[in-house]
N, C-alpha and C positions, 0 to 999 in steps of 0.2 A: 718255846722249847727250853726246858731247864735240864741240861745234861746231868749225868750222874756225878761228874766232878764238882758241879755246883750244888746239887742236892745234898752232897755230903756236908757242905758248910751250913745248910739250913736244917740239919737234923734236930737241933735243939728248939726249933721254932714250930709253931702251929700255923699251917698255911694251906691254902687251896692250891693243889698242884696245877690247876687250870689257869691260875692267875698269872699276870705278869709279875716280874720281880722288880724291886725298887732299890736303886742306889741313891742315897740321900745323906746330906749333912752340910756343914758349912764349907765355904770355899777353902779356908785355911784354919789351922789350929790357932786360935787367938788366946785361949786360956783353958784351964781345966774345967772351970765352971761352965763355960760355953759348950764344950764338946759333950760333957756329961748331960747337960740339960737337953741338948738336941738329940743325943743318942737315946735317952730315956723316953722322951716324948714320941719320937718317930717309931721306936720299937713297940711302944704300946699301941699306937695308931695302927701299925701294920699287923700286929697280933689280932686286934679286933676285927680287921678287914680281911684277914687270911692272906696277906701279901708277904712273900719272902723278902727279907730286908738285909741290905748290905750298908754298913755305915761308911761314909766317905768324908775325908778331910785331907787336905794337902799338908804335909809336915813342913814343906817349904814351897814358896811360890817363886820359881826361877824365871818365869816369863811375865814380866811386868813392863808397862809402857814407860814409866818414869823411874829414874834411879832413886827417887825419894819414896817410892811406894813400899809399903810393909811387905816383908817377905817371910816372916815367921818368928817363932820364939826360940828357935834352935832345933836342929835336926833331931838330936837325941831326945830332947824333951817332947817334941812333936810326935815322934814315932812311939814313944812310951805311952803318951796319952791316947793315941789311936788304939794301941793294943789294950789299954785299960778299958776303953769303951767297949771293945769287942768282948773282953772277958766278963765285964760287969753285966752286960745285957744279952750275952750268948748270941751274938751276931757276928758274921764275918765282916772284915774291914777291907778298905781299899785306899790307896793313895798313889800319886803319880811319882815316877822316877824320871830323872833328867839326863843321866849319864850311865855308861855301862858299869862303872865301879860302884854305883849306888845300889844295884840290883840285889846283890847278895846280902848287903847290910839291911836294906828295907825288908827283905824276905824273912828276916828273923822276927819282925814285928807285925807284918801285914799279910793278909791272906790272898789278895788279888792285886797284882802289880799293874798299874795303869800307865800306858804310854801316851804322852801328850800328842795332840794332833800335829803340831809343828815338827814332831820328831818321829812320826810314824814310818818314815823311810830309812831311819838310822839303823843299819844292819847290825852294828856291834851292840847297840842298845837292845834290840829285839832278841838277839841271840843270848845276851847276858840274862835278860829277863826269863827267857825260855829255860835256860840251864838251871835256874833256881828250882824248877819243878812246880812253881806256883801257877795259878791261873793268870793269864796275861790278857788284859783288856786293852785293845789298841783303838785309839780314837782316830777316825778318818780325818786326814788333813783337809783343811779348808780349800785346798788347791787340787784335790783329787776327786775322781768319780768313785762311786761305790764299787764298781766292777774292778777297779785297779787295786783295791785292798786285798785281792787274792795273793798278791806278792808278799804282803806283810804276813798273812796267814802261812804262806809257804815257808817263809824264813823261820818262823817259830816252830813249825812242825818238822822241818828238816833238822832243827837243832834237838829234836827228840821230845818235844812237848806238844801234846794234842789238845791241851787245855787252853783254848783261845776264845775270846769274845771280841766283837767289833762294835764300835759306837759311832753313830751318825751325829754330827754337830754343826751341820750347815756348810755352805760354800761361800767363799768371798764374792761379794756383789758390789763392785765399785771399790772405793777406798775405805769406806767407813760403815759397811753394813754386810750382813750375811743373808742368805736365802736358803731354805730347806727344800731339797729335791727329794720327794718321798719315793722316787724310783730307786733311790740308793738302799732302802731297807730290803726289798726283795732281792736286789742285786747282791748285797753282802750276804744275805741268807743262803745264796747259792753255794757258799763255802761250807755249809753244814755246821755253822757255829751260831751261838746266840747273838742276836742283834739288838742293840740298845739305842734308845733315842735320848740324846742329851737335850732336855727341854729348856734349860736355862742358858747354857753357853751358845746355843744356836740363835739366841736372841740378843747376843752382844752387838754393840756398835763400837768396834775397835778403832784404834788409831786416832782418837779425838785429840785436838790440839791442846786441850787442857791437861793432857797426860794421864787422864783417868778414863778407862773404858766405860762407854755408855751401855744402855740396854733398854729392852721393852718388855718388862715382866708381865704387863697386861695380857700378853699373848701366850703365856706359858700354858694355859688350859687349852688353847687352840692347837698348839704344837703337840701336846700330849695326846689329845683326842685323835688327831690325825695319825699319830704314830701307832696308837693301838689299832685303829681301823685298817692300817696298812701292814699290820703283822709284826710289829716290834715285840720282842720277847721281854724286854725290860725297859725301864725308864730311869733316867738319871736326872735328879732335881736337886740343885743346891738351895738350901734353906737356912734361914737365920731369924731369930726372934725380932730383930730390928735391922732390916737390911740397910737402912740409911746410915747406921752406925758401924756396919761391917767394915773390916779393914781391907777386904779384897772382894771385888766383883759384886758389891752391894747393889749396883744398878740393874742387875739382871737376876737377882735371887728372889725366891718366893718367900714371903713372910710366913713364918712357921705356923701362925694361927690359921692360915689359909690352906695348909696342906691336907688336913683331914677331909674337908668338904670336897676338895678336888679329887682325892683318891676315891672317895665314895662314888663320884660320877664315873671315874675311869673303870672301877670294878664292874659297874653296871654295863658300861660300854663293852668291856671285854667279854662278858657273858653273852652279849648280843651278837658278837662277831665271830666267836670261835665255833 
């Protein structure tokens, strides 16, 4: 399901309305060259495959394991570069916000405000995001069921904003792993909102003693295929030309060169299941 409020952001793109939509980009804004390279390459791939595309990058990484981890190149610079990617390639953009006082600021630069999984119960954050009038994409907490996300949806709608999306990103399984329960996709769809599968963060191996989150990117294709088969409306995939050199979440990102062949398979699968 691509609701009208999301279709409005895709009006400059050529796409198949029966396709899933894609949210993709680097984990964090590392440099102008990087975000422009990824934005251009992914927008071309999606245009060729008829996939509606949203560019994603975090302007700041507030949730890092180690105090020594890279957090960004500055909020203002990061948001300006995200906006530049959107304007240059005629695609909507998204980034995560972390506190209620960030919502109105980020809304000046970004089309879709993302609520991080760990913050999905923060009422003041949800209400502040809702009050911007922007689309709000809430990631399901690793500690919640899909059914319980109705309360996040309710908070946003009660604040006067009907433009909500939900994202599945796995559940905590032990101390250092996640598992995806695909029952969460139809459960969240009961809220009559688009449901997205985060194919990369769901493969994180968090809380490593090294201070750097691990991951299992070899299973990105498996996660994505299962999500399409179980009715996901959109996919979220973080990608980077050289994940081993990425400054955040490189362990679970998809190498950019592998994105097009993966999407080709997923488009065929989508046609088979709708």
